[in-house]
Structure formats: C-alpha cells, structure tokens
Jmol script that loads the backbone (N, CA, C; Angstrom):
load data "model"
ATOM      1  N   MET A   1      59.344   3.940  34.760  1.00  0.00           N
ATOM      2  CA  MET A   1      58.840   4.602  34.822  1.00  0.00           C
ATOM      3  C   MET A   1      57.202   4.171  35.344  1.00  0.00           C
ATOM      4  N   GLY A   2      56.264   4.110  35.964  1.00  0.00           N
ATOM      5  CA  GLY A   2      54.763   3.179  36.180  1.00  0.00           C
ATOM      6  C   GLY A   2      53.861   3.598  35.366  1.00  0.00           C
ATOM      7  N   LEU A   3      53.238   1.739  34.969  1.00  0.00           N
ATOM      8  CA  LEU A   3      51.910   2.669  34.383  1.00  0.00           C
ATOM      9  C   LEU A   3      51.046   2.295  35.434  1.00  0.00           C
ATOM     10  N   GLY A   4      50.672   2.712  36.569  1.00  0.00           N
ATOM     11  CA  GLY A   4      49.867   2.895  37.608  1.00  0.00           C
ATOM     12  C   GLY A   4      48.322   3.203  37.019  1.00  0.00           C
ATOM     13  N   GLY A   5      47.705   3.856  36.398  1.00  0.00           N
ATOM     14  CA  GLY A   5      46.701   4.081  35.864  1.00  0.00           C
ATOM     15  C   GLY A   5      45.753   2.865  35.297  1.00  0.00           C
ATOM     16  N   CYS A   6      46.866   1.939  34.557  1.00  0.00           N
ATOM     17  CA  CYS A   6      46.387   0.761  33.708  1.00  0.00           C
ATOM     18  C   CYS A   6      45.755  -0.720  34.534  1.00  0.00           C
ATOM     19  N   THR A   7      46.508  -0.281  35.683  1.00  0.00           N
ATOM     20  CA  THR A   7      45.853  -1.706  35.954  1.00  0.00           C
ATOM     21  C   THR A   7      44.224  -2.052  36.724  1.00  0.00           C
ATOM     22  N   ASN A   8      43.795  -2.859  36.693  1.00  0.00           N
ATOM     23  CA  ASN A   8      42.372  -3.345  37.164  1.00  0.00           C
ATOM     24  C   ASN A   8      42.533  -3.869  38.476  1.00  0.00           C
ATOM     25  N   THR A   9      42.222  -2.528  39.219  1.00  0.00           N
ATOM     26  CA  THR A   9      42.093  -2.977  40.680  1.00  0.00           C
ATOM     27  C   THR A   9      40.439  -3.698  41.148  1.00  0.00           C
ATOM     28  N   GLY A  10      39.322  -3.461  40.036  1.00  0.00           N
ATOM     29  CA  GLY A  10      38.433  -3.340  40.310  1.00  0.00           C
ATOM     30  C   GLY A  10      37.120  -2.204  41.281  1.00  0.00           C
ATOM     31  N   GLU A  11      38.468  -1.436  41.709  1.00  0.00           N
ATOM     32  CA  GLU A  11      38.005  -0.361  41.423  1.00  0.00           C
ATOM     33  C   GLU A  11      37.253   0.945  40.161  1.00  0.00           C
ATOM     34  N   GLY A  12      36.035   1.622  41.233  1.00  0.00           N
ATOM     35  CA  GLY A  12      36.048   2.620  39.939  1.00  0.00           C
ATOM     36  C   GLY A  12      34.741   2.868  38.958  1.00  0.00           C
ATOM     37  N   THR A  13      35.047   3.349  37.759  1.00  0.00           N
ATOM     38  CA  THR A  13      33.816   3.142  36.952  1.00  0.00           C
ATOM     39  C   THR A  13      34.882   2.375  35.383  1.00  0.00           C
ATOM     40  N   ALA A  14      33.327   1.766  35.117  1.00  0.00           N
ATOM     41  CA  ALA A  14      33.888   0.940  34.212  1.00  0.00           C
ATOM     42  C   ALA A  14      33.697   1.739  32.844  1.00  0.00           C
ATOM     43  N   PRO A  15      34.171   1.771  31.625  1.00  0.00           N
ATOM     44  CA  PRO A  15      34.686   2.327  30.773  1.00  0.00           C
ATOM     45  C   PRO A  15      32.962   3.133  30.161  1.00  0.00           C
ATOM     46  N   ALA A  16      33.715   3.944  29.589  1.00  0.00           N
ATOM     47  CA  ALA A  16      32.115   4.947  29.096  1.00  0.00           C
ATOM     48  C   ALA A  16      31.738   3.621  27.698  1.00  0.00           C
ATOM     49  N   ARG A  17      31.067   3.299  27.653  1.00  0.00           N
ATOM     50  CA  ARG A  17      30.654   2.812  26.455  1.00  0.00           C
ATOM     51  C   ARG A  17      29.669   3.795  25.495  1.00  0.00           C
ATOM     52  N   SER A  18      29.615   3.765  23.941  1.00  0.00           N
ATOM     53  CA  SER A  18      29.029   4.151  22.774  1.00  0.00           C
ATOM     54  C   SER A  18      27.194   4.259  22.462  1.00  0.00           C
ATOM     55  N   ARG A  19      27.065   5.189  22.486  1.00  0.00           N
ATOM     56  CA  ARG A  19      25.295   5.678  22.664  1.00  0.00           C
ATOM     57  C   ARG A  19      24.938   6.029  21.111  1.00  0.00           C
ATOM     58  N   THR A  20      25.680   5.752  20.383  1.00  0.00           N
ATOM     59  CA  THR A  20      25.408   6.199  19.430  1.00  0.00           C
ATOM     60  C   THR A  20      24.471   4.613  18.251  1.00  0.00           C
ATOM     61  N   PRO A  21      23.035   4.746  18.422  1.00  0.00           N
ATOM     62  CA  PRO A  21      22.636   3.564  17.597  1.00  0.00           C
ATOM     63  C   PRO A  21      23.002   2.842  16.319  1.00  0.00           C
ATOM     64  N   THR A  22      23.076   1.896  16.472  1.00  0.00           N
ATOM     65  CA  THR A  22      23.548   0.778  15.327  1.00  0.00           C
ATOM     66  C   THR A  22      22.385   0.371  14.282  1.00  0.00           C
ATOM     67  N   ALA A  23      22.859   0.389  13.614  1.00  0.00           N
ATOM     68  CA  ALA A  23      21.408   0.163  12.454  1.00  0.00           C
ATOM     69  C   ALA A  23      20.943  -1.099  12.982  1.00  0.00           C
ATOM     70  N   ALA A  24      21.681  -1.965  13.876  1.00  0.00           N
ATOM     71  CA  ALA A  24      20.461  -3.028  14.207  1.00  0.00           C
ATOM     72  C   ALA A  24      19.223  -2.335  15.174  1.00  0.00           C
ATOM     73  N   THR A  25      19.675  -1.288  15.883  1.00  0.00           N
ATOM     74  CA  THR A  25      18.986  -0.874  16.916  1.00  0.00           C
ATOM     75  C   THR A  25      18.006   0.210  16.480  1.00  0.00           C
ATOM     76  N   VAL A  26      18.275   0.792  15.883  1.00  0.00           N
ATOM     77  CA  VAL A  26      17.424   1.186  14.544  1.00  0.00           C
ATOM     78  C   VAL A  26      16.145   0.903  14.620  1.00  0.00           C
ATOM     79  N   THR A  27      14.807   1.422  15.084  1.00  0.00           N
ATOM     80  CA  THR A  27      13.569   0.578  14.110  1.00  0.00           C
ATOM     81  C   THR A  27      12.919   1.639  13.851  1.00  0.00           C
ATOM     82  N   ALA A  28      12.020   1.212  12.838  1.00  0.00           N
ATOM     83  CA  ALA A  28      11.078   2.417  12.217  1.00  0.00           C
ATOM     84  C   ALA A  28       9.426   1.978  12.975  1.00  0.00           C
ATOM     85  N   GLY A  29       9.089   2.957  12.589  1.00  0.00           N
ATOM     86  CA  GLY A  29       7.519   3.000  13.097  1.00  0.00           C
ATOM     87  C   GLY A  29       7.183   1.597  12.529  1.00  0.00           C
ATOM     88  N   PRO A  30       5.802   1.840  13.413  1.00  0.00           N
ATOM     89  CA  PRO A  30       4.861   0.465  12.696  1.00  0.00           C
ATOM     90  C   PRO A  30       4.559   0.631  11.541  1.00  0.00           C
ATOM     91  N   THR A  31       4.704  -0.412  10.989  1.00  0.00           N
ATOM     92  CA  THR A  31       4.239  -0.547   8.843  1.00  0.00           C
ATOM     93  C   THR A  31       3.030  -1.343   9.054  1.00  0.00           C
ATOM     94  N   SER A  32       2.056  -0.851   8.015  1.00  0.00           N
ATOM     95  CA  SER A  32       1.270  -1.661   7.541  1.00  0.00           C
ATOM     96  C   SER A  32       0.922  -2.204   6.465  1.00  0.00           C
ATOM     97  N   ALA A  33       0.820  -3.344   6.524  1.00  0.00           N
ATOM     98  CA  ALA A  33       0.660  -4.470   5.106  1.00  0.00           C
ATOM     99  C   ALA A  33      -0.637  -4.031   4.511  1.00  0.00           C
ATOM    100  N   ALA A  34      -1.194  -4.388   2.886  1.00  0.00           N
ATOM    101  CA  ALA A  34      -2.141  -3.733   2.376  1.00  0.00           C
ATOM    102  C   ALA A  34      -2.941  -4.680   2.790  1.00  0.00           C
ATOM    103  N   PRO A  35      -4.818  -4.492   2.752  1.00  0.00           N
ATOM    104  CA  PRO A  35      -5.148  -5.384   3.179  1.00  0.00           C
ATOM    105  C   PRO A  35      -5.354  -6.637   2.116  1.00  0.00           C
ATOM    106  N   ALA A  36      -6.235  -7.434   2.544  1.00  0.00           N
ATOM    107  CA  ALA A  36      -6.788  -8.512   1.641  1.00  0.00           C
ATOM    108  C   ALA A  36      -7.522  -8.589   0.612  1.00  0.00           C
ATOM    109  N   ALA A  37      -8.410  -7.418   1.408  1.00  0.00           N
ATOM    110  CA  ALA A  37      -9.551  -6.607   0.368  1.00  0.00           C
ATOM    111  C   ALA A  37      -9.644  -5.476   0.299  1.00  0.00           C
ATOM    112  N   ALA A  38      -9.925  -4.587  -0.896  1.00  0.00           N
ATOM    113  CA  ALA A  38     -10.514  -3.177  -0.532  1.00  0.00           C
ATOM    114  C   ALA A  38     -12.070  -3.041  -1.469  1.00  0.00           C
ATOM    115  N   ARG A  39     -12.423  -1.810  -0.962  1.00  0.00           N
ATOM    116  CA  ARG A  39     -13.811  -1.932  -2.157  1.00  0.00           C
ATOM    117  C   ARG A  39     -13.576  -0.010  -2.411  1.00  0.00           C
ATOM    118  N   LEU A  40     -13.657  -0.014  -3.540  1.00  0.00           N
ATOM    119  CA  LEU A  40     -13.788   1.342  -4.508  1.00  0.00           C
ATOM    120  C   LEU A  40     -15.336   1.080  -4.719  1.00  0.00           C
ATOM    121  N   THR A  41     -15.864   2.465  -4.641  1.00  0.00           N
ATOM    122  CA  THR A  41     -16.708   3.085  -4.844  1.00  0.00           C
ATOM    123  C   THR A  41     -17.060   4.046  -6.254  1.00  0.00           C
ATOM    124  N   ILE A  42     -18.362   3.484  -6.712  1.00  0.00           N
ATOM    125  CA  ILE A  42     -18.389   4.801  -8.210  1.00  0.00           C
ATOM    126  C   ILE A  42     -19.249   5.832  -8.005  1.00  0.00           C
ATOM    127  N   LYS A  43     -19.314   7.515  -7.728  1.00  0.00           N
ATOM    128  CA  LYS A  43     -20.659   8.002  -7.158  1.00  0.00           C
ATOM    129  C   LYS A  43     -20.294   9.748  -7.654  1.00  0.00           C
ATOM    130  N   ASP A  44     -21.113   9.986  -7.867  1.00  0.00           N
ATOM    131  CA  ASP A  44     -21.140  11.532  -9.058  1.00  0.00           C
ATOM    132  C   ASP A  44     -19.677  11.493  -9.933  1.00  0.00           C
ATOM    133  N   PHE A  45     -19.335  10.459 -11.057  1.00  0.00           N
ATOM    134  CA  PHE A  45     -18.604  10.183 -11.954  1.00  0.00           C
ATOM    135  C   PHE A  45     -17.125  10.670 -11.092  1.00  0.00           C
ATOM    136  N   THR A  46     -17.005   9.824 -10.003  1.00  0.00           N
ATOM    137  CA  THR A  46     -15.682   9.642  -9.492  1.00  0.00           C
ATOM    138  C   THR A  46     -15.518   8.006  -8.802  1.00  0.00           C
ATOM    139  N   PHE A  47     -14.051   8.043  -8.557  1.00  0.00           N
ATOM    140  CA  PHE A  47     -14.172   6.648  -7.981  1.00  0.00           C
ATOM    141  C   PHE A  47     -13.306   7.465  -6.462  1.00  0.00           C
ATOM    142  N   LYS A  48     -13.906   6.520  -5.679  1.00  0.00           N
ATOM    143  CA  LYS A  48     -13.399   6.903  -4.363  1.00  0.00           C
ATOM    144  C   LYS A  48     -13.856   5.265  -3.428  1.00  0.00           C
ATOM    145  N   PRO A  49     -12.057   5.245  -3.111  1.00  0.00           N
ATOM    146  CA  PRO A  49     -11.028   6.528  -3.015  1.00  0.00           C
ATOM    147  C   PRO A  49     -10.492   6.334  -4.805  1.00  0.00           C
ATOM    148  N   ALA A  50      -9.579   7.508  -4.609  1.00  0.00           N
ATOM    149  CA  ALA A  50      -9.126   7.570  -5.812  1.00  0.00           C
ATOM    150  C   ALA A  50      -7.539   6.647  -6.199  1.00  0.00           C
ATOM    151  N   ALA A  51      -7.107   6.370  -4.937  1.00  0.00           N
ATOM    152  CA  ALA A  51      -6.168   5.823  -4.840  1.00  0.00           C
ATOM    153  C   ALA A  51      -6.289   4.833  -3.446  1.00  0.00           C
ATOM    154  N   LEU A  52      -6.060   3.353  -3.988  1.00  0.00           N
ATOM    155  CA  LEU A  52      -6.525   2.375  -3.347  1.00  0.00           C
ATOM    156  C   LEU A  52      -5.446   0.907  -3.252  1.00  0.00           C
ATOM    157  N   SER A  53      -5.489   0.266  -1.877  1.00  0.00           N
ATOM    158  CA  SER A  53      -4.269  -0.184  -1.935  1.00  0.00           C
ATOM    159  C   SER A  53      -4.575  -1.917  -1.525  1.00  0.00           C
ATOM    160  N   VAL A  54      -4.221  -3.009  -1.846  1.00  0.00           N
ATOM    161  CA  VAL A  54      -4.068  -4.505  -1.535  1.00  0.00           C
ATOM    162  C   VAL A  54      -3.278  -5.161  -2.011  1.00  0.00           C
ATOM    163  N   ARG A  55      -3.070  -6.580  -1.779  1.00  0.00           N
ATOM    164  CA  ARG A  55      -2.707  -7.492  -0.820  1.00  0.00           C
ATOM    165  C   ARG A  55      -2.430  -7.960  -2.769  1.00  0.00           C
ATOM    166  N   PRO A  56      -0.965  -8.374  -3.426  1.00  0.00           N
ATOM    167  CA  PRO A  56      -1.228  -9.046  -4.347  1.00  0.00           C
ATOM    168  C   PRO A  56      -2.290 -10.835  -4.141  1.00  0.00           C
ATOM    169  N   GLY A  57      -2.397 -10.372  -5.347  1.00  0.00           N
ATOM    170  CA  GLY A  57      -4.152 -11.319  -5.292  1.00  0.00           C
ATOM    171  C   GLY A  57      -5.240 -11.356  -4.561  1.00  0.00           C
ATOM    172  N   GLY A  58      -5.303 -10.249  -4.128  1.00  0.00           N
ATOM    173  CA  GLY A  58      -6.695  -9.602  -3.299  1.00  0.00           C
ATOM    174  C   GLY A  58      -7.887  -9.345  -3.860  1.00  0.00           C
ATOM    175  N   THR A  59      -8.583  -9.025  -2.476  1.00  0.00           N
ATOM    176  CA  THR A  59     -10.176  -9.063  -3.751  1.00  0.00           C
ATOM    177  C   THR A  59     -10.425  -7.444  -3.992  1.00  0.00           C
ATOM    178  N   VAL A  60     -11.005  -7.264  -4.726  1.00  0.00           N
ATOM    179  CA  VAL A  60     -11.534  -5.357  -5.160  1.00  0.00           C
ATOM    180  C   VAL A  60     -12.826  -5.546  -5.594  1.00  0.00           C
ATOM    181  N   THR A  61     -13.513  -5.045  -4.318  1.00  0.00           N
ATOM    182  CA  THR A  61     -15.305  -4.991  -4.772  1.00  0.00           C
ATOM    183  C   THR A  61     -15.013  -3.694  -5.156  1.00  0.00           C
ATOM    184  N   VAL A  62     -15.826  -3.746  -6.268  1.00  0.00           N
ATOM    185  CA  VAL A  62     -16.541  -2.396  -6.758  1.00  0.00           C
ATOM    186  C   VAL A  62     -17.553  -2.307  -6.537  1.00  0.00           C
ATOM    187  N   VAL A  63     -18.779  -0.950  -6.264  1.00  0.00           N
ATOM    188  CA  VAL A  63     -19.810  -0.546  -5.818  1.00  0.00           C
ATOM    189  C   VAL A  63     -20.036   0.723  -7.098  1.00  0.00           C
ATOM    190  N   ASN A  64     -21.279   0.391  -8.154  1.00  0.00           N
ATOM    191  CA  ASN A  64     -21.324   1.431  -8.730  1.00  0.00           C
ATOM    192  C   ASN A  64     -22.566   2.336  -8.058  1.00  0.00           C
ATOM    193  N   GLU A  65     -22.481   3.177  -7.345  1.00  0.00           N
ATOM    194  CA  GLU A  65     -23.351   4.152  -6.717  1.00  0.00           C
ATOM    195  C   GLU A  65     -23.850   5.385  -7.557  1.00  0.00           C
ATOM    196  N   ASP A  66     -23.610   4.957  -8.680  1.00  0.00           N
ATOM    197  CA  ASP A  66     -23.578   5.855  -9.896  1.00  0.00           C
ATOM    198  C   ASP A  66     -25.162   5.926 -10.417  1.00  0.00           C
ATOM    199  N   SER A  67     -25.322   6.719 -11.277  1.00  0.00           N
ATOM    200  CA  SER A  67     -26.583   6.790 -12.269  1.00  0.00           C
ATOM    201  C   SER A  67     -26.830   6.479 -13.885  1.00  0.00           C
ATOM    202  N   THR A  68     -25.256   6.019 -14.025  1.00  0.00           N
ATOM    203  CA  THR A  68     -24.811   5.444 -15.577  1.00  0.00           C
ATOM    204  C   THR A  68     -23.435   4.305 -15.356  1.00  0.00           C
ATOM    205  N   THR A  69     -24.073   3.298 -16.272  1.00  0.00           N
ATOM    206  CA  THR A  69     -22.468   2.308 -16.119  1.00  0.00           C
ATOM    207  C   THR A  69     -21.402   2.965 -16.130  1.00  0.00           C
ATOM    208  N   HIS A  70     -20.448   2.118 -15.473  1.00  0.00           N
ATOM    209  CA  HIS A  70     -19.444   2.449 -15.437  1.00  0.00           C
ATOM    210  C   HIS A  70     -18.240   0.870 -15.697  1.00  0.00           C
ATOM    211  N   THR A  71     -16.700   1.197 -15.490  1.00  0.00           N
ATOM    212  CA  THR A  71     -15.664   0.046 -15.500  1.00  0.00           C
ATOM    213  C   THR A  71     -14.650   0.658 -14.646  1.00  0.00           C
ATOM    214  N   VAL A  72     -14.368  -0.619 -14.511  1.00  0.00           N
ATOM    215  CA  VAL A  72     -12.620   0.144 -13.982  1.00  0.00           C
ATOM    216  C   VAL A  72     -11.462  -0.823 -15.097  1.00  0.00           C
ATOM    217  N   THR A  73     -10.844   0.121 -15.478  1.00  0.00           N
ATOM    218  CA  THR A  73     -10.227  -1.044 -16.251  1.00  0.00           C
ATOM    219  C   THR A  73      -8.813  -0.367 -16.265  1.00  0.00           C
ATOM    220  N   ALA A  74      -7.597  -1.694 -15.738  1.00  0.00           N
ATOM    221  CA  ALA A  74      -6.120  -1.347 -15.875  1.00  0.00           C
ATOM    222  C   ALA A  74      -5.698  -0.538 -17.446  1.00  0.00           C
ATOM    223  N   THR A  75      -5.028   0.602 -17.399  1.00  0.00           N
ATOM    224  CA  THR A  75      -4.924   1.378 -18.465  1.00  0.00           C
ATOM    225  C   THR A  75      -3.365   0.616 -19.259  1.00  0.00           C
ATOM    226  N   GLY A  76      -2.625   0.478 -18.105  1.00  0.00           N
ATOM    227  CA  GLY A  76      -1.238  -0.500 -18.577  1.00  0.00           C
ATOM    228  C   GLY A  76      -1.432  -1.605 -19.183  1.00  0.00           C
ATOM    229  N   PRO A  77      -0.479  -2.932 -18.510  1.00  0.00           N
ATOM    230  CA  PRO A  77      -0.827  -4.554 -19.308  1.00  0.00           C
ATOM    231  C   PRO A  77      -1.805  -4.522 -18.853  1.00  0.00           C
ATOM    232  N   LYS A  78      -3.038  -5.051 -19.333  1.00  0.00           N
ATOM    233  CA  LYS A  78      -4.303  -5.926 -19.301  1.00  0.00           C
ATOM    234  C   LYS A  78      -4.625  -6.839 -17.884  1.00  0.00           C
ATOM    235  N   ALA A  79      -4.168  -5.670 -16.720  1.00  0.00           N
ATOM    236  CA  ALA A  79      -3.812  -6.070 -15.339  1.00  0.00           C
ATOM    237  C   ALA A  79      -5.872  -6.201 -14.846  1.00  0.00           C
ATOM    238  N   PHE A  80      -6.975  -5.765 -15.353  1.00  0.00           N
ATOM    239  CA  PHE A  80      -7.783  -6.116 -14.882  1.00  0.00           C
ATOM    240  C   PHE A  80      -9.017  -5.295 -15.546  1.00  0.00           C
ATOM    241  N   ASP A  81      -9.990  -5.661 -15.797  1.00  0.00           N
ATOM    242  CA  ASP A  81     -11.314  -5.213 -16.570  1.00  0.00           C
ATOM    243  C   ASP A  81     -12.322  -5.962 -16.275  1.00  0.00           C
ATOM    244  N   THR A  82     -13.441  -4.861 -15.348  1.00  0.00           N
ATOM    245  CA  THR A  82     -14.322  -5.373 -14.659  1.00  0.00           C
ATOM    246  C   THR A  82     -15.598  -5.365 -15.932  1.00  0.00           C
ATOM    247  N   GLY A  83     -15.402  -4.680 -16.954  1.00  0.00           N
ATOM    248  CA  GLY A  83     -16.738  -4.902 -17.777  1.00  0.00           C
ATOM    249  C   GLY A  83     -17.234  -3.780 -17.317  1.00  0.00           C
ATOM    250  N   SER A  84     -18.393  -3.728 -18.076  1.00  0.00           N
ATOM    251  CA  SER A  84     -19.836  -3.053 -17.871  1.00  0.00           C
ATOM    252  C   SER A  84     -20.401  -3.165 -16.276  1.00  0.00           C
ATOM    253  N   ILE A  85     -20.070  -2.092 -15.694  1.00  0.00           N
ATOM    254  CA  ILE A  85     -21.237  -2.233 -13.721  1.00  0.00           C
ATOM    255  C   ILE A  85     -22.632  -1.408 -13.949  1.00  0.00           C
ATOM    256  N   GLY A  86     -23.219  -1.972 -14.331  1.00  0.00           N
ATOM    257  CA  GLY A  86     -24.577  -0.857 -14.302  1.00  0.00           C
ATOM    258  C   GLY A  86     -24.450  -0.436 -12.798  1.00  0.00           C
ATOM    259  N   PRO A  87     -25.636   0.700 -12.962  1.00  0.00           N
ATOM    260  CA  PRO A  87     -26.125   1.824 -12.241  1.00  0.00           C
ATOM    261  C   PRO A  87     -26.607   0.264 -10.444  1.00  0.00           C
ATOM    262  N   GLY A  88     -26.009   0.663  -9.588  1.00  0.00           N
ATOM    263  CA  GLY A  88     -26.852   0.082  -8.315  1.00  0.00           C
ATOM    264  C   GLY A  88     -25.958  -1.585  -8.523  1.00  0.00           C
ATOM    265  N   ARG A  89     -24.939  -1.393  -9.172  1.00  0.00           N
ATOM    266  CA  ARG A  89     -24.341  -3.215  -8.953  1.00  0.00           C
ATOM    267  C   ARG A  89     -23.279  -3.344  -8.476  1.00  0.00           C
ATOM    268  N   THR A  90     -22.811  -4.351  -8.637  1.00  0.00           N
ATOM    269  CA  THR A  90     -21.577  -4.588  -7.183  1.00  0.00           C
ATOM    270  C   THR A  90     -20.996  -5.834  -7.724  1.00  0.00           C
ATOM    271  N   VAL A  91     -19.480  -5.487  -8.863  1.00  0.00           N
ATOM    272  CA  VAL A  91     -18.392  -6.394  -9.129  1.00  0.00           C
ATOM    273  C   VAL A  91     -17.154  -6.851  -7.975  1.00  0.00           C
ATOM    274  N   THR A  92     -16.852  -7.950  -8.042  1.00  0.00           N
ATOM    275  CA  THR A  92     -15.293  -7.658  -7.488  1.00  0.00           C
ATOM    276  C   THR A  92     -14.301  -8.360  -9.009  1.00  0.00           C
ATOM    277  N   PHE A  93     -13.320  -7.978  -7.975  1.00  0.00           N
ATOM    278  CA  PHE A  93     -12.026  -8.623  -8.983  1.00  0.00           C
ATOM    279  C   PHE A  93     -11.305  -9.117  -8.694  1.00  0.00           C
ATOM    280  N   LYS A  94     -10.048 -10.103  -9.115  1.00  0.00           N
ATOM    281  CA  LYS A  94      -9.111 -10.340  -8.083  1.00  0.00           C
ATOM    282  C   LYS A  94      -7.392  -9.448  -8.603  1.00  0.00           C
ATOM    283  N   ALA A  95      -7.296  -8.735  -7.885  1.00  0.00           N
ATOM    284  CA  ALA A  95      -5.696  -7.725  -7.672  1.00  0.00           C
ATOM    285  C   ALA A  95      -4.930  -8.880  -8.565  1.00  0.00           C
ATOM    286  N   PRO A  96      -3.869  -7.890  -8.911  1.00  0.00           N
ATOM    287  CA  PRO A  96      -2.872  -8.652  -9.724  1.00  0.00           C
ATOM    288  C   PRO A  96      -1.903  -9.459  -8.806  1.00  0.00           C
ATOM    289  N   GLY A  97      -1.335 -10.756  -9.269  1.00  0.00           N
ATOM    290  CA  GLY A  97      -0.328 -10.839  -8.371  1.00  0.00           C
ATOM    291  C   GLY A  97       1.077 -10.311  -8.004  1.00  0.00           C
ATOM    292  N   LYS A  98       1.440  -9.410  -8.918  1.00  0.00           N
ATOM    293  CA  LYS A  98       2.416  -8.932  -8.994  1.00  0.00           C
ATOM    294  C   LYS A  98       2.580  -7.458  -8.226  1.00  0.00           C
ATOM    295  N   ALA A  99       3.539  -6.829  -6.851  1.00  0.00           N
ATOM    296  CA  ALA A  99       2.954  -5.903  -6.773  1.00  0.00           C
ATOM    297  C   ALA A  99       3.490  -4.716  -7.637  1.00  0.00           C
ATOM    298  N   GLY A 100       2.930  -3.686  -7.720  1.00  0.00           N
ATOM    299  CA  GLY A 100       2.692  -2.364  -8.593  1.00  0.00           C
ATOM    300  C   GLY A 100       1.799  -1.812  -8.078  1.00  0.00           C
ATOM    301  N   SER A 101       2.056  -0.307  -8.677  1.00  0.00           N
ATOM    302  CA  SER A 101       0.948   0.927  -9.260  1.00  0.00           C
ATOM    303  C   SER A 101       0.220   0.262 -10.586  1.00  0.00           C
ATOM    304  N   TYR A 102      -1.198   0.118 -10.430  1.00  0.00           N
ATOM    305  CA  TYR A 102      -1.702  -0.052 -11.443  1.00  0.00           C
ATOM    306  C   TYR A 102      -2.845   1.166 -12.007  1.00  0.00           C
ATOM    307  N   PRO A 103      -2.587   2.154 -12.489  1.00  0.00           N
ATOM    308  CA  PRO A 103      -3.082   3.023 -12.608  1.00  0.00           C
ATOM    309  C   PRO A 103      -4.620   2.514 -13.734  1.00  0.00           C
ATOM    310  N   PHE A 104      -5.931   2.756 -13.452  1.00  0.00           N
ATOM    311  CA  PHE A 104      -7.179   2.402 -14.046  1.00  0.00           C
ATOM    312  C   PHE A 104      -8.077   4.030 -14.046  1.00  0.00           C
ATOM    313  N   ILE A 105      -8.793   3.300 -15.283  1.00  0.00           N
ATOM    314  CA  ILE A 105      -9.521   4.179 -15.618  1.00  0.00           C
ATOM    315  C   ILE A 105     -11.309   3.655 -16.076  1.00  0.00           C
ATOM    316  N   CYS A 106     -11.978   4.532 -16.688  1.00  0.00           N
ATOM    317  CA  CYS A 106     -13.499   4.175 -16.857  1.00  0.00           C
ATOM    318  C   CYS A 106     -13.366   3.781 -18.184  1.00  0.00           C
ATOM    319  N   THR A 107     -13.505   3.285 -18.992  1.00  0.00           N
ATOM    320  CA  THR A 107     -13.245   3.554 -20.374  1.00  0.00           C
ATOM    321  C   THR A 107     -14.956   4.155 -21.522  1.00  0.00           C
ATOM    322  N   ILE A 108     -15.714   4.234 -20.332  1.00  0.00           N
ATOM    323  CA  ILE A 108     -16.703   4.526 -21.316  1.00  0.00           C
ATOM    324  C   ILE A 108     -16.680   6.549 -20.706  1.00  0.00           C
ATOM    325  N   HIS A 109     -15.896   6.364 -19.580  1.00  0.00           N
ATOM    326  CA  HIS A 109     -15.989   8.188 -19.226  1.00  0.00           C
ATOM    327  C   HIS A 109     -14.437   8.030 -18.552  1.00  0.00           C
ATOM    328  N   PRO A 110     -12.893   8.191 -20.070  1.00  0.00           N
ATOM    329  CA  PRO A 110     -11.909   7.987 -19.699  1.00  0.00           C
ATOM    330  C   PRO A 110     -11.139   9.131 -19.084  1.00  0.00           C
ATOM    331  N   TYR A 111     -12.001  10.377 -18.496  1.00  0.00           N
ATOM    332  CA  TYR A 111     -11.667  11.705 -17.229  1.00  0.00           C
ATOM    333  C   TYR A 111     -11.125  11.143 -15.755  1.00  0.00           C
ATOM    334  N   MET A 112     -12.437   9.821 -15.535  1.00  0.00           N
ATOM    335  CA  MET A 112     -12.476   9.087 -14.693  1.00  0.00           C
ATOM    336  C   MET A 112     -11.257   8.653 -14.013  1.00  0.00           C
ATOM    337  N   LYS A 113     -10.497   8.445 -13.196  1.00  0.00           N
ATOM    338  CA  LYS A 113      -9.074   8.091 -13.179  1.00  0.00           C
ATOM    339  C   LYS A 113      -8.763   6.812 -11.455  1.00  0.00           C
ATOM    340  N   GLY A 114      -8.241   6.564 -11.557  1.00  0.00           N
ATOM    341  CA  GLY A 114      -7.782   5.621  -9.633  1.00  0.00           C
ATOM    342  C   GLY A 114      -6.418   5.465 -10.155  1.00  0.00           C
ATOM    343  N   ALA A 115      -5.654   4.793  -9.108  1.00  0.00           N
ATOM    344  CA  ALA A 115      -4.684   3.751  -9.128  1.00  0.00           C
ATOM    345  C   ALA A 115      -4.772   2.743  -7.775  1.00  0.00           C
ATOM    346  N   LEU A 116      -4.443   1.772  -8.669  1.00  0.00           N
ATOM    347  CA  LEU A 116      -4.541   0.214  -7.567  1.00  0.00           C
ATOM    348  C   LEU A 116      -2.968   0.163  -7.473  1.00  0.00           C
ATOM    349  N   THR A 117      -3.075   0.248  -5.623  1.00  0.00           N
ATOM    350  CA  THR A 117      -1.471  -0.290  -5.726  1.00  0.00           C
ATOM    351  C   THR A 117      -1.393  -1.560  -4.974  1.00  0.00           C
ATOM    352  N   VAL A 118      -0.779  -2.618  -5.703  1.00  0.00           N
ATOM    353  CA  VAL A 118      -0.568  -3.685  -4.460  1.00  0.00           C
ATOM    354  C   VAL A 118       0.737  -4.141  -4.142  1.00  0.00           C
ATOM    355  N   ARG A 119       0.559  -4.517  -3.296  1.00  0.00           N
ATOM    356  CA  ARG A 119       1.797  -4.320  -2.163  1.00  0.00           C
ATOM    357  C   ARG A 119       1.539  -4.972  -1.209  1.00  0.00           C
TER     358      ARG A 119
END
end "model"
wireframe off; spacefill off
backbone 0.3
color backbone group
C-alpha cells in the first residue's frame, strides 16, 4: 500500500491556515485617556456637565455662572471640597489621586448633584 498523497513534491497548494482571530490579533477601538484638566460650570442651579472625567491628580476648574453661592463637595470620603464659590467666581481643585467615581453635591443646595470620574 502506498502513501502517494503524503509526499512533498513542492507542487500543489500550501495547507490551509486558520483565519480564526486570536486574542493577540483582536484589537479594540481607540481608547481615550481622561484629560489632565476638566471644567465644571454651575448655571441655573445645575452642574454642567453633571458627569466629568479627569486623570488622577488632574485639575478641575469650577466656574460659578449662577446668581448665588455654591460648593462642589464630594459626598463620600473627604476627597475634595471647594468651599463657598460666590457668583461669578472661579476656583480650581486637584482631583483625587486614586481612580474611581466621586459623587458630589452643592452643600448649600443638596439637590444639585454630579459625579467626577478619575481614570
């Protein structure tokens, strides 16, 4: 019995290769790192944007465009607190150095809520 089909004569086609992607060849879409600085505006008793992102230790600038005093105060561990920000005033604070989500409120108007994501 001969094994004629098993010899390599250099003719014919190469063996078929699998086209199944492996983990090494699968790529996700572009990712965006959080910015080093962010701006938060207070207007009409609302934080705008209500959710913002910044890098650990990044700078957050808060602009009070409202007609009354507000604060930006973390609701969890004392991660940040701007103190009172008068109408027309601007303050900055340093974001926490640890990644995570930090909900905040205005302590004068606690229905005003937002969240700072550090990533």
